[in-house]
C-alpha positions as protocol buffer text, in pm:
chain_id: "A"
residue {
  index: 1
  type: MET
  ca { x: 2791 y: 13595 z: 12726 }
}
residue {
  index: 2
  type: ARG
  ca { x: 2881 y: 13259 z: 12672 }
}
residue {
  index: 3
  type: ILE
  ca { x: 2570 y: 13098 z: 12425 }
}
residue {
  index: 4
  type: GLU
  ca { x: 2534 y: 12754 z: 12377 }
}
residue {
  index: 5
  type: LEU
  ca { x: 2349 y: 12613 z: 12064 }
}
residue {
  index: 6
  type: LEU
  ca { x: 2220 y: 12200 z: 12175 }
}
residue {
  index: 7
  type: GLN
  ca { x: 2049 y: 11981 z: 12009 }
}
residue {
  index: 8
  type: VAL
  ca { x: 1694 y: 11913 z: 12171 }
}
residue {
  index: 9
  type: PRO
  ca { x: 1675 y: 11530 z: 12269 }
}
residue {
  index: 10
  type: TYR
  ca { x: 1319 y: 11371 z: 12247 }
}
residue {
  index: 11
  type: GLU
  ca { x: 1278 y: 11352 z: 12604 }
}
residue {
  index: 12
  type: ASP
  ca { x: 1258 y: 11736 z: 12597 }
}
residue {
  index: 13
  type: LYS
  ca { x: 1099 y: 11818 z: 12356 }
}
residue {
  index: 14
  type: THR
  ca { x: 793 y: 11920 z: 12599 }
}
residue {
  index: 15
  type: ILE
  ca { x: 1049 y: 12216 z: 12624 }
}
residue {
  index: 16
  type: LEU
  ca { x: 1033 y: 12277 z: 12281 }
}
residue {
  index: 17
  type: TYR
  ca { x: 723 y: 12257 z: 12245 }
}
residue {
  index: 18
  type: ASN
  ca { x: 615 y: 12561 z: 12493 }
}
residue {
  index: 19
  type: LEU
  ca { x: 903 y: 12745 z: 12334 }
}
residue {
  index: 20
  type: ILE
  ca { x: 715 y: 12680 z: 11981 }
}
residue {
  index: 21
  type: GLN
  ca { x: 397 y: 12850 z: 12181 }
}
residue {
  index: 22
  type: LEU
  ca { x: 623 y: 13137 z: 12274 }
}
residue {
  index: 23
  type: TYR
  ca { x: 736 y: 13212 z: 11914 }
}
residue {
  index: 24
  type: ARG
  ca { x: 395 y: 13125 z: 11712 }
}
residue {
  index: 25
  type: TYR
  ca { x: 244 y: 13437 z: 11975 }
}
residue {
  index: 26
  type: ASP
  ca { x: 543 y: 13643 z: 11904 }
}
residue {
  index: 27
  type: SER
  ca { x: 509 y: 13586 z: 11546 }
}
residue {
  index: 28
  type: SER
  ca { x: 99 y: 13553 z: 11490 }
}
residue {
  index: 29
  type: GLU
  ca { x: 99 y: 13939 z: 11359 }
}
residue {
  index: 30
  type: PHE
  ca { x: 275 y: 13892 z: 11118 }
}
residue {
  index: 31
  type: ASP
  ca { x: 142 y: 13555 z: 10995 }
}
residue {
  index: 32
  type: GLY
  ca { x: -171 y: 13560 z: 11074 }
}
residue {
  index: 33
  type: HIS
  ca { x: -113 y: 13159 z: 11351 }
}
residue {
  index: 34
  type: VAL
  ca { x: -452 y: 13157 z: 11511 }
}
residue {
  index: 35
  type: LEU
  ca { x: -480 y: 12956 z: 11844 }
}
residue {
  index: 36
  type: ASN
  ca { x: -674 y: 12620 z: 11848 }
}
residue {
  index: 37
  type: ASN
  ca { x: -974 y: 12517 z: 12077 }
}
residue {
  index: 38
  type: HIS
  ca { x: -723 y: 12448 z: 12344 }
}
residue {
  index: 39
  type: GLY
  ca { x: -548 y: 12802 z: 12327 }
}
residue {
  index: 40
  type: LEU
  ca { x: -268 y: 12629 z: 12182 }
}
residue {
  index: 41
  type: TYR
  ca { x: -77 y: 12730 z: 11826 }
}
residue {
  index: 42
  type: LEU
  ca { x: -11 y: 12389 z: 11624 }
}
residue {
  index: 43
  type: TYR
  ca { x: 298 y: 12330 z: 11503 }
}
residue {
  index: 44
  type: LYS
  ca { x: 242 y: 12091 z: 11182 }
}
residue {
  index: 45
  type: TYR
  ca { x: 602 y: 11924 z: 11195 }
}
residue {
  index: 46
  type: PHE
  ca { x: 694 y: 11923 z: 11549 }
}
residue {
  index: 47
  type: ASP
  ca { x: 756 y: 11555 z: 11593 }
}
residue {
  index: 48
  type: HIS
  ca { x: 885 y: 11501 z: 11280 }
}
residue {
  index: 49
  type: GLN
  ca { x: 1182 y: 11682 z: 11459 }
}
residue {
  index: 50
  type: TRP
  ca { x: 1288 y: 11366 z: 11563 }
}
residue {
  index: 51
  type: THR
  ca { x: 1189 y: 11150 z: 11342 }
}
residue {
  index: 52
  type: ASP
  ca { x: 1298 y: 11296 z: 11012 }
}
residue {
  index: 53
  type: GLU
  ca { x: 1685 y: 11238 z: 11022 }
}
residue {
  index: 54
  type: TYR
  ca { x: 1729 y: 11537 z: 10818 }
}
residue {
  index: 55
  type: ARG
  ca { x: 1601 y: 11762 z: 11135 }
}
residue {
  index: 56
  type: ARG
  ca { x: 1760 y: 11900 z: 11419 }
}
residue {
  index: 57
  type: PRO
  ca { x: 1588 y: 12079 z: 11704 }
}
residue {
  index: 58
  type: LEU
  ca { x: 1807 y: 12288 z: 11904 }
}
residue {
  index: 59
  type: MET
  ca { x: 1797 y: 12502 z: 12188 }
}
residue {
  index: 60
  type: VAL
  ca { x: 2012 y: 12831 z: 12269 }
}
residue {
  index: 61
  type: LYS
  ca { x: 2117 y: 12895 z: 12640 }
}
residue {
  index: 62
  type: ALA
  ca { x: 2265 y: 13219 z: 12712 }
}
residue {
  index: 63
  type: ASP
  ca { x: 2430 y: 13210 z: 13042 }
}
residue {
  index: 64
  type: GLY
  ca { x: 2309 y: 12846 z: 13113 }
}
residue {
  index: 65
  type: GLU
  ca { x: 1909 y: 13005 z: 13125 }
}
residue {
  index: 66
  type: ILE
  ca { x: 1738 y: 12913 z: 12773 }
}
residue {
  index: 67
  type: ALA
  ca { x: 1744 y: 13185 z: 12579 }
}
residue {
  index: 68
  type: SER
  ca { x: 1589 y: 13038 z: 12245 }
}
residue {
  index: 69
  type: PHE
  ca { x: 1515 y: 12759 z: 11951 }
}
residue {
  index: 70
  type: VAL
  ca { x: 1627 y: 12700 z: 11656 }
}
residue {
  index: 71
  type: LEU
  ca { x: 1471 y: 12416 z: 11425 }
}
residue {
  index: 72
  type: ILE
  ca { x: 1656 y: 12356 z: 11084 }
}
residue {
  index: 73
  type: SER
  ca { x: 1707 y: 12110 z: 10816 }
}
residue {
  index: 74
  type: LEU
  ca { x: 2048 y: 11952 z: 10692 }
}
residue {
  index: 75
  type: ASP
  ca { x: 2118 y: 11874 z: 10390 }
}
residue {
  index: 76
  type: VAL
  ca { x: 1772 y: 11878 z: 10285 }
}
residue {
  index: 77
  type: PRO
  ca { x: 1617 y: 11554 z: 10045 }
}
residue {
  index: 78
  type: LYS
  ca { x: 1533 y: 11678 z: 9669 }
}
residue {
  index: 79
  type: GLU
  ca { x: 1164 y: 11675 z: 9726 }
}
residue {
  index: 80
  type: TYR
  ca { x: 1234 y: 11988 z: 10019 }
}
residue {
  index: 81
  type: MET
  ca { x: 1111 y: 12302 z: 9768 }
}
residue {
  index: 82
  type: LYS
  ca { x: 1445 y: 12515 z: 9773 }
}
residue {
  index: 83
  type: LEU
  ca { x: 1578 y: 12756 z: 9589 }
}
residue {
  index: 84
  type: SER
  ca { x: 1964 y: 12656 z: 9604 }
}
residue {
  index: 85
  type: THR
  ca { x: 2078 y: 12494 z: 9324 }
}
residue {
  index: 86
  type: ALA
  ca { x: 2362 y: 12317 z: 9495 }
}
residue {
  index: 87
  type: GLU
  ca { x: 2388 y: 11952 z: 9563 }
}
residue {
  index: 88
  type: LYS
  ca { x: 2255 y: 11937 z: 9916 }
}
residue {
  index: 89
  type: THR
  ca { x: 2145 y: 12268 z: 10118 }
}
residue {
  index: 90
  type: ASN
  ca { x: 2012 y: 12387 z: 10493 }
}
residue {
  index: 91
  type: VAL
  ca { x: 1794 y: 12538 z: 10553 }
}
residue {
  index: 92
  type: ILE
  ca { x: 1664 y: 12727 z: 10892 }
}
residue {
  index: 93
  type: SER
  ca { x: 1311 y: 12649 z: 10904 }
}
residue {
  index: 94
  type: ASP
  ca { x: 1268 y: 12852 z: 11237 }
}
residue {
  index: 95
  type: PHE
  ca { x: 1471 y: 13080 z: 11466 }
}
residue {
  index: 96
  type: PHE
  ca { x: 1343 y: 13221 z: 11736 }
}
residue {
  index: 97
  type: ILE
  ca { x: 1548 y: 13442 z: 12025 }
}
residue {
  index: 98
  type: MET
  ca { x: 1328 y: 13539 z: 12332 }
}
residue {
  index: 99
  type: ARG
  ca { x: 1281 y: 13951 z: 12382 }
}
residue {
  index: 100
  type: LYS
  ca { x: 1506 y: 13941 z: 12659 }
}
residue {
  index: 101
  type: TYR
  ca { x: 1783 y: 13844 z: 12426 }
}
residue {
  index: 102
  type: ARG
  ca { x: 1697 y: 14045 z: 12178 }
}
residue {
  index: 103
  type: ARG
  ca { x: 1901 y: 14342 z: 12054 }
}
residue {
  index: 104
  type: LYS
  ca { x: 2252 y: 14180 z: 12262 }
}
residue {
  index: 105
  type: GLY
  ca { x: 2392 y: 13992 z: 11953 }
}
residue {
  index: 106
  type: VAL
  ca { x: 2278 y: 13678 z: 12045 }
}
residue {
  index: 107
  type: GLY
  ca { x: 2093 y: 13593 z: 11757 }
}
residue {
  index: 108
  type: ARG
  ca { x: 2373 y: 13677 z: 11543 }
}
residue {
  index: 109
  type: HIS
  ca { x: 2587 y: 13467 z: 11742 }
}
residue {
  index: 110
  type: VAL
  ca { x: 2339 y: 13178 z: 11674 }
}
residue {
  index: 111
  type: ALA
  ca { x: 2328 y: 13210 z: 11341 }
}
residue {
  index: 112
  type: CYS
  ca { x: 2726 y: 13227 z: 11297 }
}
residue {
  index: 113
  type: LEU
  ca { x: 2793 y: 12930 z: 11516 }
}
residue {
  index: 114
  type: LEU
  ca { x: 2500 y: 12731 z: 11264 }
}
residue {
  index: 115
  type: PHE
  ca { x: 2661 y: 12858 z: 10943 }
}
residue {
  index: 116
  type: GLU
  ca { x: 2994 y: 12735 z: 11046 }
}
residue {
  index: 117
  type: GLN
  ca { x: 2910 y: 12400 z: 11229 }
}
residue {
  index: 118
  type: PHE
  ca { x: 2702 y: 12317 z: 10937 }
}
residue {
  index: 119
  type: ALA
  ca { x: 2905 y: 12438 z: 10645 }
}
residue {
  index: 120
  type: GLY
  ca { x: 2793 y: 12403 z: 10269 }
}
residue {
  index: 121
  type: PHE
  ca { x: 2497 y: 12592 z: 10099 }
}
residue {
  index: 122
  type: TRP
  ca { x: 2198 y: 12781 z: 10325 }
}
residue {
  index: 123
  type: GLU
  ca { x: 1895 y: 12875 z: 10259 }
}
residue {
  index: 124
  type: VAL
  ca { x: 1707 y: 13156 z: 10523 }
}
residue {
  index: 125
  type: ARG
  ca { x: 1315 y: 13167 z: 10402 }
}
residue {
  index: 126
  type: GLN
  ca { x: 1133 y: 13519 z: 10562 }
}
residue {
  index: 127
  type: THR
  ca { x: 763 y: 13595 z: 10644 }
}
residue {
  index: 128
  type: ALA
  ca { x: 683 y: 13836 z: 10370 }
}
residue {
  index: 129
  type: ASN
  ca { x: 509 y: 14085 z: 10671 }
}
residue {
  index: 130
  type: ASN
  ca { x: 802 y: 14002 z: 10909 }
}
residue {
  index: 131
  type: GLN
  ca { x: 989 y: 14365 z: 10900 }
}
residue {
  index: 132
  type: PRO
  ca { x: 1203 y: 14268 z: 11153 }
}
residue {
  index: 133
  type: ALA
  ca { x: 1306 y: 13938 z: 11107 }
}
residue {
  index: 134
  type: TYR
  ca { x: 1408 y: 14069 z: 10735 }
}
residue {
  index: 135
  type: THR
  ca { x: 1610 y: 14328 z: 10841 }
}
residue {
  index: 136
  type: PHE
  ca { x: 1808 y: 14070 z: 11099 }
}
residue {
  index: 137
  type: TRP
  ca { x: 1812 y: 13843 z: 10836 }
}
residue {
  index: 138
  type: LYS
  ca { x: 1982 y: 14087 z: 10604 }
}
residue {
  index: 139
  type: GLN
  ca { x: 2174 y: 14232 z: 10790 }
}
residue {
  index: 140
  type: VAL
  ca { x: 2374 y: 13871 z: 10918 }
}
residue {
  index: 141
  type: ILE
  ca { x: 2409 y: 13721 z: 10613 }
}
residue {
  index: 142
  type: TYR
  ca { x: 2518 y: 14079 z: 10442 }
}
residue {
  index: 143
  type: GLU
  ca { x: 2798 y: 14017 z: 10693 }
}
residue {
  index: 144
  type: TYR
  ca { x: 2848 y: 13724 z: 10752 }
}
residue {
  index: 145
  type: THR
  ca { x: 2919 y: 13664 z: 10387 }
}
residue {
  index: 146
  type: ASN
  ca { x: 3073 y: 14017 z: 10282 }
}
residue {
  index: 147
  type: ASN
  ca { x: 2746 y: 14074 z: 10074 }
}
residue {
  index: 148
  type: ASP
  ca { x: 2849 y: 13708 z: 9879 }
}
residue {
  index: 149
  type: TYR
  ca { x: 2432 y: 13600 z: 9850 }
}
residue {
  index: 150
  type: GLN
  ca { x: 2148 y: 13586 z: 9636 }
}
residue {
  index: 151
  type: GLU
  ca { x: 1793 y: 13709 z: 9725 }
}
residue {
  index: 152
  type: THR
  ca { x: 1505 y: 13649 z: 9587 }
}
residue {
  index: 153
  type: ILE
  ca { x: 1118 y: 13683 z: 9684 }
}
residue {
  index: 154
  type: LEU
  ca { x: 921 y: 13381 z: 9611 }
}
residue {
  index: 155
  type: GLN
  ca { x: 556 y: 13424 z: 9586 }
}
residue {
  index: 156
  type: ASN
  ca { x: 382 y: 13026 z: 9511 }
}
residue {
  index: 157
  type: GLU
  ca { x: 138 y: 12850 z: 9685 }
}
residue {
  index: 158
  type: LYS
  ca { x: 442 y: 12713 z: 9896 }
}
residue {
  index: 159
  type: TRP
  ca { x: 614 y: 13022 z: 10024 }
}
residue {
  index: 160
  type: ASN
  ca { x: 521 y: 13429 z: 10056 }
}
residue {
  index: 161
  type: GLY
  ca { x: 877 y: 13567 z: 10103 }
}
residue {
  index: 162
  type: PRO
  ca { x: 1183 y: 13676 z: 10077 }
}
residue {
  index: 163
  type: VAL
  ca { x: 1452 y: 13369 z: 10086 }
}
residue {
  index: 164
  type: PHE
  ca { x: 1815 y: 13423 z: 10106 }
}
residue {
  index: 165
  type: VAL
  ca { x: 2106 y: 13176 z: 9945 }
}
residue {
  index: 166
  type: PHE
  ca { x: 2442 y: 13158 z: 10041 }
}
residue {
  index: 167
  type: GLU
  ca { x: 2727 y: 12953 z: 10066 }
}
residue {
  index: 168
  type: SER
  ca { x: 2889 y: 12942 z: 10471 }
}
residue {
  index: 169
  type: GLY
  ca { x: 3219 y: 12798 z: 10561 }
}
residue {
  index: 170
  type: ALA
  ca { x: 3373 y: 12938 z: 10241 }
}
residue {
  index: 171
  type: ASP
  ca { x: 3675 y: 13207 z: 10194 }
}
residue {
  index: 172
  type: LEU
  ca { x: 3530 y: 13500 z: 10262 }
}
residue {
  index: 173
  type: SER
  ca { x: 3779 y: 13712 z: 10329 }
}
């Protein structure tokens, strides 16, 4: 399967918005997101994906078909809450693989593409109640880093759940 990771241009923001609706619906059983009065899930920082220079909205295509999206923040600003003590840290804000592509290696491939393309320190957070996503990230990061990562359970007003911190692009052999 040919997998492409493409930045979403502003002109295609409707495509990303539609994918976010699927993502929010899919994860609502874990994080409690509710529909608004118009039958849509809100995403507070949607337009920030194109206005904040450190954010990158990415779409994933598998054999030319839209398969997922990923929202990442690169070299996050100092005021951004993070556990990493590195000077600059990349963060996966949202990561969604459509059900059709799950358990086929697409998510793992996309994660590794991100870690290699944007080498450096990473922080990956997971909602406390989303056990399938936690299992996915723990396995992917464990394998990618050869078990060289830190995992912390964070519980405060800004976040509740596990946080993985590790370095990508390093000599992991």
